[in-house]
N, C-alpha and C positions, 0 to 999 in steps of 0.2 A: 590551453585550459587555464582558467583563472585559479590563482592560488587559494582563493576563498572557497572554491567548490571542491567537494570531495567526489561528486558524481555529476556528469553531464550526459544527458540523453539527447541524441540528435536524429531526427527523422526516423524514429523507431516504428517498425511495422512487425506485426505478428499475425499471419494468416494461417488458418487451418483448412486442409482439404476435407471435403465431405465424403465419407466412406460408406455411409448407409443412408437410407431414406430415398425420397423421390428425386433428389438432386445428385445422388451418388454417381450416376452415369453421365452427368453433364460435365463435359470437360471444361476446366478452368473456373468452375464455380467454387468460391472459397468463403469461409467465415472470416470476416475482417475484424478480428477481436480488438486489435490495436492498429490504428491506421495513420501513420506519419505524425508522431507527436515528439515534441522537444521540450525539455525543462532541465533545470539545474537544482542541485541540493548543496547548500552551504555546509561546511564542516561544523559540527557541533550543534546543528539545528535540527528541528523536527519539521518535516514537510507532510502535511495531510493530503491524502488522495481520496476524494469522495465522488459519489455518484450512485445511481440506482443499480440494482442487480442487472448484469448484462452490459454495463458500461465499459468493461475492460480493465477494471482496477486490479484484480488479482492477476490477470494475464501480464500486466505491466510488471508487477513485482516478480513473478516467476520468470519472465523473460530477462529482466535485469540480472538476476542471479544465475541465469542460464539453466534453469530447470526446463525451460523451453528455449530452443535456439531461435534467435530472431530471423524473420524473413528478410528484412532489410534494416539498415540504420547502424548507428554507433552507440555504444554504451561505454563512456570514458570514465573509468574508476581510477582516481589518483594518477592520471596521465596515461593509463593503459586502456586500449580499446578491447575490452573483454569479449565483445561480440565476435571478434575475429580470432580468438584464441582457440587452440585445439583443446580437447578434453584434458590432456595431461598438463598443459600450461594453465588451464583454468583451475585445476586442483590446487595449484600453488597460491592462487589468488583467493580461493573460496574461504580460506581461514579468516580473512579480513572482512568477509562479506557474508553475513548469516541471515537466516529467515526464521521467523516464528509463525507457525501456521494457525489457522482459525480454529480448528477443532482439536481441543486438548485430549479428546478420547481417541481420535484416529491417528494423531501424529506421534504417539509413543508406542514402541513395540511392546506388546503385553507380555512377551516371553522374557524380557530383560529386566533386571533389577534397576533401581534408580542409579546405583553406582555404575553399572554397565552402560546405561543410557548417557550419562554425563561424561564418563571417561573415554568412551569410544571415539569421539572426535579428537581427543588429545592423542590417542594412539595413532589415528590415521594421519595426523599432521606432525607426528613425532615431537610432541610437546611433553616436557618432563621426562626424566630418565627412568624412573622406576614406577611400579604399580602403586607403591605406597605414596609417592609424591603426587601421583594423579588422584589418588583417593583423598589426600589431604586438600588438594585444590578443589575437588568436588564438594567436600565437607564445608570448605570456606565459602564457596558460592551459595550453597544451600542455606547456610547461616545468614548470609546477606539478604536472602529472599524470604526469611522468616520460617525456614524449615529446619528440622533438627538433623544433625549428622547421623542419628540412629535411623533416619528414613532411607539411608543408602541401601539397606538390605531389603527394602520392600519393593513390591511390584506396583505398576501404575493403577491397577484396579482397586488398590487399597486407599486411594486418595480421592478427595473431592475435585470438582472441576477447576476451582481456583488453584488448588495445590498442583494439579497436573499442568496447568498453564505456567506455573512457576518453575516446574521441572523442565518444561520446554524452553523457558527463558534461561535456565541454568545450563542447558545443553548448548545454547547459542553462545553464552558468555564463556564457556569452558575454554574456547580457543582464542580468547582475547580479541574479539573483532573490533573493527572501527565503525562499521556501518551495519545496521540491522533493519531488515524489512519486516514490518509487523503487519501481517495479513489478518485484519479483523480479530485481534488477539483477545478481545473481551466480549465479542458478540454472543458467544455460547454460554456466558456466565451470568449469574444472578446480578441484579443491579447493585446489591449491597457489596458484592465482591469486586465489581468493575472498578470502583473508585480506588480500592486497595491496590489493584494491579496497575492502574494508571499512575498512582503515586509512586509505586515501585519503579516503573519505567523512568519517571522523572528523577528519582534519587540516583538510579544507576547512571543516567546520562551525565549528571553532575560529577559523579565519582570517577567514571571511566572515560569521560569526554566522548561519549557515543553520539552518532548521528542516526536519526530514524527516518524511514519512509513509512508513515502510519496510514494504512489503508483501512477505510471504514465507510459505512453508510450513515453513521451517527454523527451528524454535523455538530451537535452540542459537545460530544466527546472530542471531536477534532478541534473545535474552537478552544477547548481547554488546554490541549496539549501541544498544538502546532504553532510554529512561527509563520509559516506560509501555507496556503491551501490551494490545491489544484482541483478543479471541478471537471469531471469527464462525463461524456455522453456518447454512447454508441462508438467507442473507440477513438474519439476525438477530445481534445482539450477545449473546453468552452471558456474557461476563465482561470487566471492565476492572480493571486493578490496576497498581501500580508493578512494574517488571520483576522485581526481586528477590522480591517477595511472591508474584507469580503463579507463580514457580518453586518457592519454598520452601513456599508454602501455597496451592496451587490449590484452589478451592472447587467449581466446576462439574464434574460427572462427565466432561463432554467435555474440559475443560481438563486434568483429571487423566489422561485417556487419552492426550492429545497429549503431556503432560509425561513420561509413563512411556516414551515412545518415544525420548526424547532420551538418547543414550548418555552414560554417566559414565566418564571416563578412569581408573577405579580398578576393577580386576577383582574385588576382594573385595566392594566395595559393589555393583557391577553384578550380581554373581551372586546376591546376597541380595535385590535389589530386585524388587518385584512388577511384572510387565508386564501392563498392562490391554489386553486385546484386544477391540476393538469388533466386535460381530457385525452382519452385514448391510452393505449399502452405503448411502451417503448418498441420501436420498430425492430425488425429482424436484421441481424448482422449479415445475412445473405442477400436480402433484397433491400438495400439501403436507399433512403430518399435522395433525390438529386438536390444539389445546392446544400444549404445548411441542414444538417441531420435532425435538428430540432424543429424544423419548420412545420411538420404536420401537427405539432402540439402547441405551437406558439401563437398567442393572440395578436402579436405584432407582425405577423408574416407579411412580407412585401413580395412583389414579383421577382426581384433579384434574389431573394432568399431561396426561391425554388429553382433558380437557374444556375447560380454560381456559389461555390463554397466560400464562406468568409475566412479571411486569414486572421491568425492570432496576433494582434497588434497591441503595442503599449499605448494606453490612453492617458496614463499618469505614472508617476514614479513607482515602478515595481508592480503596476496593475495592468494586466493584459486581458483582452477580451476578444472573442471571435464572434462579432455580431454587427450587422449592417446598421443598427441603431446608432452605433458609434464610429464604425469604420466606413465613412462615406467618401 
């Protein structure tokens, strides 16, 4: 494992058995949510993970943190293959690896006060010796996030969506993590609040030397916060590149289509720009297309695209793409 990388994912797969519906009785039929992907995350950076609904983004995050056990593959976190750890061994690592969930309304226990929500992880991981020390730590974190220590005695229903997401972030920060997986942390919030939360993420990254895996469908948001972007489609990685390059020079037809949907705040440029409209819907993870998974919706489809799956290969420094337009 490279010293620069805090996380390395190798050939990760996550398949789900079908337990209901017309395929339930068909032996061996699985939902291939994540299917043999590999990528690295450098220490102190933010990697954006983008794609349509159903592309497998959230499953990647939940499998990395072992909310889902991987079907196959390795997840190397600071030299430790956490995919192979027992639950007891994983608990020792989990303090350094936290997750912020998409829905700030569902991710907080409504029966607990903010103090109990934020201090519970400290108790589980035996951080700080007394209840008072844990309370002081919780108050300090809330203050960093723009909330008052007086909020410790309140319940989640007394806060706005943006404040609840800050409480979820406070819970993750309480155990002093090194790596945080952010699963669409601002998608449920008003646009006016989204910028505030993103700025908070960036400020905390500088202060605590945090590393983020930022999962989102909003490419404009990912462009703003990420150092590198990974584009997924139907459980596969289509393209990986530095953030600026993937927006200035997207190579994969799917990335180009996603990029064309990002509005440009210049009416003259926006009017002249070509909008790429993808025909059809994303295919099922049960009945996957043969060859390249994007071929049913791609205007550049060739015979080989329907017969053989393209490999993710590096076409320039730090820029990888899985497409036969470049991998010939």
